C-alpha positions in Angstrom: 21.8 0.9 19.7 24.4 3.2 18.3 23.0 6.4 16.8 24.4 9.3 14.8 22.2 11.9 16.4 20.9 14.7 14.1 23.0 13.4 11.2 20.7 10.4 11.0 17.8 12.6 9.7 19.8 14.2 6.9 19.1 11.4 4.3 15.4 11.8 5.0 15.5 15.6 4.5 17.5 15.1 1.2 14.8 12.6 -0.1 11.9 14.9 0.8 13.5 18.1 -0.7 14.5 16.3 -3.9 11.1 14.5 -4.3 9.2 17.8 -3.8 11.4 19.9 -6.1 11.8 17.3 -8.9 8.5 15.3 -8.6 10.6 12.2 -9.1 10.6 9.1 -6.8 13.4 6.5 -7.2 16.1 9.0 -7.9 15.7 11.0 -4.5 15.6 7.6 -2.7 18.8 6.5 -4.3 20.6 9.8 -3.6 19.3 9.8 0.0 20.6 6.3 0.5 24.0 7.3 -0.8 24.1 10.3 1.5 23.3 7.9 4.4 26.2 5.6 3.5 28.6 8.6 3.1 27.7 9.6 6.7 28.1 6.1 7.9 31.3 5.0 6.1 32.9 8.2 4.7 35.6 7.2 2.3 34.5 3.6 2.3 30.9 4.5 1.4 31.1 2.9 -2.1 32.2 -0.6 -1.1 29.8 -0.6 1.9 27.0 0.9 -0.2 27.4 -1.9 -2.9 27.3 -4.5 -0.1 24.2 -2.9 1.4 22.5 -2.8 -2.0 23.2 -6.5 -2.6 21.9 -7.3 0.9 18.6 -5.6 -0.1 18.4 -7.5 -3.4 19.4 -10.8 -1.8 16.9 -10.5 1.1 14.3 -13.3 0.8 11.4 -11.1 1.9 12.3 -8.4 -0.6 12.7 -11.0 -3.3 9.1 -12.1 -2.6 7.9 -8.5 -3.0 9.8 -8.2 -6.3 8.3 -11.4 -7.6 4.9 -10.4 -6.5 5.1 -7.2 -8.4 6.4 -8.8 -11.6 3.8 -11.6 -11.5 1.1 -9.1 -10.9 2.2 -7.3 -14.1 2.0 -10.5 -16.1 -1.5 -11.4 -14.7 -2.8 -7.9 -15.3 -1.6 -7.8 -18.9 -3.1 -11.2 -19.6 -6.4 -10.1 -18.1 -6.6 -7.0 -20.2 -5.3 -8.4 -23.5 -7.5 -11.5 -23.4 -10.6 -9.3 -22.9 -11.3 -10.9 -19.5 -11.8 -7.6 -17.8 -14.6 -6.8 -20.3 -16.4 -10.0 -19.3 -16.1 -9.1 -15.6 -17.4 -5.6 -16.3 -20.7 -7.1 -17.5 -21.2 -9.0 -14.3 -20.0 -6.2 -11.9 -22.0 -3.4 -13.5 -25.2 -5.2 -12.3 -24.1 -4.1 -8.8 -22.2 -1.0 -9.7 -25.0 0.7 -11.6 -23.8 4.3 -10.9 -20.8 6.2 -9.6 -21.5 5.8 -5.9 -22.3 2.1 -6.1 -19.1 1.6 -8.1 -17.1 3.2 -5.4 -18.9 1.4 -2.6 -18.4 -1.9 -4.4 -14.7 -1.0 -4.4 -14.8 -0.3 -0.7 -16.7 -3.5 0.1 -14.2 -5.6 -1.9 -11.4 -3.9 0.0 -12.9 -5.2 3.2 -13.6 -8.7 1.9 -10.1 -9.2 0.6 -8.6 -8.9 4.1 -5.8 -11.5 4.3 -3.0 -9.2 3.1 -2.7 -5.5 2.1 -0.7 -6.4 -1.1 -3.3 -8.9 -2.2 -6.0 -6.4 -1.3 -4.6 -3.7 -3.6 -3.8 -6.1 -6.5 -7.2 -7.9 -6.5 -9.4 -4.8 -6.0 -7.4 -2.7 -8.4 -7.7 -5.2 -11.2 -11.4 -5.8 -10.5 -12.6 -2.2 -10.3 -10.3 -0.1 -12.5 -12.4 -0.3 -15.7 -15.7 -0.1 -13.9 -14.8 3.1 -12.1 -13.4 4.5 -15.4 -16.9 4.0 -16.8 -18.4 6.3 -14.2 -15.5 8.8 -14.5 -13.9 8.2 -11.2 -10.3 9.5 -11.3 -7.6 6.9 -10.7 -6.3 9.1 -8.0 -9.6 8.9 -6.0 -9.7 5.2 -6.7 -6.2 4.8 -5.2 -7.3 6.6 -2.1 -10.3 4.3 -1.6 -8.1 1.1 -2.1 -5.3 2.4 0.1 -7.8 3.3 2.9 -9.1 -0.2 3.2 -6.0 -2.4 2.6 -3.7 -2.2 5.7 -6.6 -0.8 7.8 -8.6 -4.0 7.5 -5.5 -6.1 8.0 -5.0 -4.6 11.4 -8.7 -4.7 12.5 -9.0 -8.5 11.9 -6.7 -10.4 14.4 -5.9 -13.2 11.9 -4.7 -11.0 9.0 -1.1 -10.4 8.1 -0.4 -7.1 9.8 -2.3 -8.2 12.9 -0.4 -11.4 13.3 2.9 -9.6 13.0 2.1 -6.8 15.4 0.7 -9.4 17.9 4.0 -11.2 17.8 5.9 -7.9 18.6 3.5 -7.2 21.5 4.0 -10.7 22.9 7.8 -10.4 22.7 7.7 -7.4 25.1 6.7 -9.7 27.9 4.2 -7.2 29.2 1.1 -9.1 28.1 0.7 -12.3 30.2 -2.6 -13.2 28.5 -0.8 -14.0 25.3 -0.4 -12.5 21.8 -3.8 -13.1 20.4 -5.8 -12.0 23.4 -3.6 -8.9 23.8 -4.1 -7.9 20.2 -7.9 -8.4 20.4 -7.9 -5.9 23.3 -5.8 -3.5 21.2 -8.2 -3.4 18.3 -10.6 -0.8 19.8 -7.6 1.6 20.2 -6.6 1.4 16.5 -8.0 4.8 15.9 -6.4 5.5 12.6 -7.5 2.2 11.1 -11.1 2.7 12.1 -11.1 6.3 10.8 -9.4 5.5 7.5 -12.0 2.7 6.9 -15.0 4.8 7.8 -14.0 8.1 6.3 -13.8 6.7 2.7 -17.6 6.2 2.4 -18.1 9.8 3.7 -16.1 11.1 0.7 -17.9 8.7 -1.6 -21.3 10.0 -0.6 -20.0 13.6 -0.5 -20.9 13.9 3.2 -17.4 15.1 3.4 -16.6 17.1 0.2 -13.5 16.3 -1.8 -10.9 19.0 -1.8 -7.4 19.9 -3.1 -5.7 18.1 -6.0 -8.0 15.1 -6.0 -11.0 17.4 -6.5 -9.2 19.0 -9.4 -8.5 15.5 -10.9 -12.1 14.5 -10.5 -13.3 17.8 -12.1 -10.8 17.5 -15.0 -11.9 13.9 -15.7 -15.6 14.8 -15.8 -15.0 17.8 -18.0 -12.9 15.8 -20.4 -9.8 18.0 -19.5 -7.8 15.0 -18.6 -4.5 15.1 -16.6 -1.7 13.5 -18.6 -1.5 10.4 -16.5 -5.3 9.7 -16.6 -5.3 10.4 -20.3 -2.6 7.8 -20.9 -4.6 5.2 -18.9 -7.9 5.8 -20.7 -6.1 5.6 -24.0 -4.6 2.3 -23.0 -8.0 0.9 -21.9 -9.6 2.0 -25.2 -6.9 -0.1 -27.0 -7.9 -3.1 -25.0 -11.3 -3.1 -26.6 -9.7 -3.0 -30.0 -7.6 -6.0 -29.1 -10.7 -7.8 -27.9 -12.4 -7.1 -31.3 -9.4 -8.8 -33.0 -10.4 -12.1 -31.4 -12.7 -14.6 -33.1 -15.6 -13.3 -31.1 -17.5 -10.0 -30.9 -17.4 -7.8 -27.9 -20.8 -8.9 -26.7 -19.9 -12.6 -27.1 -16.7 -12.0 -25.1 -18.6 -10.2 -22.3 -21.0 -13.1 -22.1 -18.6 -16.0 -22.3 -15.4 -15.1 -20.6 -16.5 -13.3 -17.4 -15.4 -16.5 -15.5 -11.9 -16.1 -17.1 -11.6 -13.1 -14.8 -13.5 -14.2 -11.7 -12.1 -17.8 -11.3 -8.4 -16.8 -11.4 -8.9 -13.9 -9.0 -10.9 -16.1 -6.6 -8.1 -18.7 -6.9 -5.6 -16.0 -6.1 -7.4 -14.9 -2.9 -8.2 -18.4 -1.6 -4.8 -19.9 -2.3 -3.1 -16.8 -0.7 -5.0 -17.5 2.5 -4.3 -21.2 2.4 -0.6 -21.0 1.6 0.2 -17.7 3.3 2.2 -16.7 0.2 1.0 -14.2 -2.3 3.7 -15.2 -4.8 2.7 -18.8 -4.8 -1.0 -17.8 -5.1 0.0 -15.6 -8.1 1.7 -18.5 -9.8 -1.4 -20.7 -9.4 -3.6 -17.8 -10.6 -1.4 -17.3 -13.6 -1.5 -21.0 -14.5 -5.3 -21.1 -14.2 -5.6 -18.0 -16.2 -3.4 -19.3 -19.1 -5.3 -22.6 -19.2 -8.6 -20.8 -19.4 -7.4 -18.4 -22.1 -6.0 -21.3 -24.2 -9.1 -23.4 -23.7 -11.3 -20.6 -25.0 -8.9 -19.6 -27.8 -8.9 -16.0 -26.6 -5.2 -15.5 -27.4 -2.6 -17.3 -29.5 0.3 -18.9 -27.5 2.9 -16.5 -28.9 0.6 -13.6 -27.9 0.3 -15.0 -24.4 4.1 -15.1 -24.2 4.4 -11.5 -25.5 1.8 -10.2 -23.1 3.5 -12.0 -20.2 6.8 -10.2 -21.0 5.1 -6.9 -21.5 3.5 -7.2 -18.1 6.9 -7.9 -16.5 8.3 -4.8 -18.2 5.4 -2.7 -17.0 6.3 -3.5 -13.3 10.0 -2.8 -13.6 9.6 0.9 -12.5 7.9 -0.3 -9.3 10.6 -2.9 -8.6 13.3 -0.2 -9.0 11.4 2.2 -6.7 10.9 -0.4 -4.0 14.5 -1.5 -4.2 15.7 2.1 -3.7 13.3 2.5 -0.8 14.7 -0.6 0.9 18.2 0.6 0.2 17.4 3.9 2.0 16.0 1.9 4.9 19.2 0.0 5.4 21.1 3.3 5.7 18.6 4.8 8.2 18.6 1.6 10.3 22.3 1.7 10.6 22.2 5.4 11.4 19.8 4.6 14.3 17.2 7.2 13.3 14.3 5.7 15.1 16.0 5.1 18.5 17.5 8.6 18.4 14.2 10.3 17.7 12.4 8.3 20.5 15.2 8.8 23.0 15.4 12.5 22.2 11.7 13.0 23.0 11.1 10.7 25.9 12.0 13.3 28.5 9.0 15.4 27.3 6.5 12.6 27.7 3.6 12.7 30.1 1.0 10.0 30.7 -1.8 12.1 29.3 0.0 13.1 26.1 1.9 9.8 25.6 -0.5 8.1 23.1 -0.7 11.3 21.0 3.0 11.9 21.0 3.8 8.3 20.1 1.3 8.5 17.3 2.8 11.7 15.9 6.5 10.6 16.3 6.1 7.2 14.8 3.9 8.6 12.0 6.7 11.0 11.1 9.3 8.2 11.2 7.1 6.0 9.1 6.6 8.7 6.5 10.2 9.6 6.4 11.7 6.2 6.2 9.0 4.1 4.4 9.5 1.4 7.0 6.6 0.0 8.9 7.1 -3.6 10.1 10.8 -2.8 10.7 9.9 0.4 12.4 7.5 -1.4 14.7 10.1 -4.0 15.6 12.4 -1.2 16.7 9.8 1.0 18.4 7.8 -1.6 20.4 10.7 -2.5 22.8 11.1 1.2 23.5 7.5 2.5 23.6 5.9 -0.3 25.7 8.4 -0.1 28.6 8.0 3.7 28.7 4.3 3.3 28.7 4.5 0.8 31.6 6.7 3.2 33.6 4.4 6.1 33.0 1.3 4.1 33.9 -0.2 4.4 30.4 -2.7 1.8 29.2 -0.6 -0.7 27.3 -3.3 -1.5 24.8 -3.8 2.2 24.1 0.0 2.7 23.6 0.1 -0.3 21.2 -2.9 1.1 19.3 -1.2 4.4 18.9 2.0 2.8 17.6 0.3 0.4 15.2 -2.0 3.3 14.0 1.1 5.3 13.1 2.5 2.6 11.0 -0.8 2.2 9.1 -0.9 6.0 8.5 2.8 5.9 7.3 2.1 3.0 4.9 -0.8 4.9 3.3 0.8 8.4 3.0 4.5 7.5 2.3 4.6 7.8 -1.5 7.7 5.6 -1.9 6.6 2.8 0.5 6.0 -0.7 -0.8 2.3 -0.5 0.2 1.8 2.8 -1.8 3.8 1.4 -4.7 1.5 -1.7 -5.0 -1.6 0.6 -4.9 -0.1 2.8 -7.6 0.7 -0.3 -9.7 -2.8 -1.6 -9.2 -4.5 1.8 -10.2 -1.8 2.7 -12.8 -0.9 6.1 -11.5 2.6 7.5 -10.6 3.8 7.5 -7.1 4.4 11.3 -7.3 0.7 11.8 -8.4 -0.4 9.6 -5.5 1.5 11.8 -3.1 0.2 15.0 -4.6 -3.5 14.0 -4.7 -4.1 11.5 -1.9 -2.0 13.0 0.9 -4.4 15.8 1.8 -7.2 13.2 2.3 -5.0 11.0 4.5 -4.2 14.1 6.6 -7.9 14.3 7.5 -7.7 10.8 8.9 -4.5 11.8 10.7 -6.0 14.9 12.3 -9.0 13.1 13.6 -6.8 10.3 15.0 -4.8 12.9 16.8 -7.9 14.2 18.5 -9.0 10.7 19.5 -5.6 9.8 21.0 -5.6 13.0 22.9 -9.0 12.3 24.3 -8.2 8.7 25.1 -5.0 9.8 26.8 -6.9 12.2 29.0 -9.8 9.7 29.7 -7.6 6.7 30.4 
């Protein structure tokens, strides 16, 4: 594959510098993509850039993600304005009777909704936002818990979305004669980052590991009623929801008693239909239909109010759609620049069998963070990494585990990734706030994973 050498990393550096200095998200991504196209096509960058942008918008997989975000906004708005979340709160608080139980309920739900990481973030975020608000859990810490379970669980179960895709890439290498499924099952014990991310979250919940850095400050500010601006906006919005519920024909207590199923049944429908159909978008459409029917049947909202809430929900998701579009636009430039092959080719001469798993984990993690690409990155990296591992005599399951672990870490820490954006939409925080507060906690997982891959490299 043609590469542009060191020039290929310049757009990533531009994005990181601008994001850090401006605390903005979509603008640095757009500028980084434009810089990439200038490097690629020089005077013709405008025409090629427009074509590249339309290829992103016209991509069927990307369109599914855009639709998923927009429909999630509509579903979330109808849940809130119909008072359905208040009904669920009455049921859920029987389990989540204090702060720790509320967070552990969030963590357990994150494991149970295992089919897809997007579905995981959407369902758990909707279900647990208000309950964690009640026990003064910051939305930043909630985002960390949800992100820690999503993609991690999807790689530890061989029939989830991430696992099925990665198994296919492993099988395509031709180095696993036992077949894709069996090869992936043998890889699961070596998914160090996924195991650590899943198991570290409860340690923070029970304060066995103390919170630190910006997320600790966010928690302290929330409990001392010195609210950060983003959290203050969210709590103000949720308070308005109760006022909307009071405007219905029923009292708050009557709503909590009678409409808890208006929240639970559509969400269960969403999860079940997503697993049956294999499409989150189709599941959301069915969920939306069921939700509207239940709202109308109980006279919780007037038809025109339902339409208005639907449109408001779509508008709420537009910033996320713009951000993801710009991230995919940047990815097209980086793929054409050949960033991933250049980095791997530049470092392969320094590889040794002992350090191979650690170096693969670090390099692919850096690429995943810088590019916001995970499945695409894995598709490029597997055909390079596995033959190198075979030549060096490195355990192929260990090498695969290191590569997959790196993509999971990237999906959780990259603030402009599609995975992080869905988590931010679900918890209603800004991507820049997610990066500032959650990144230090994810780096704990990263450091422990580095130690494990170093030990495994020595032992195996």
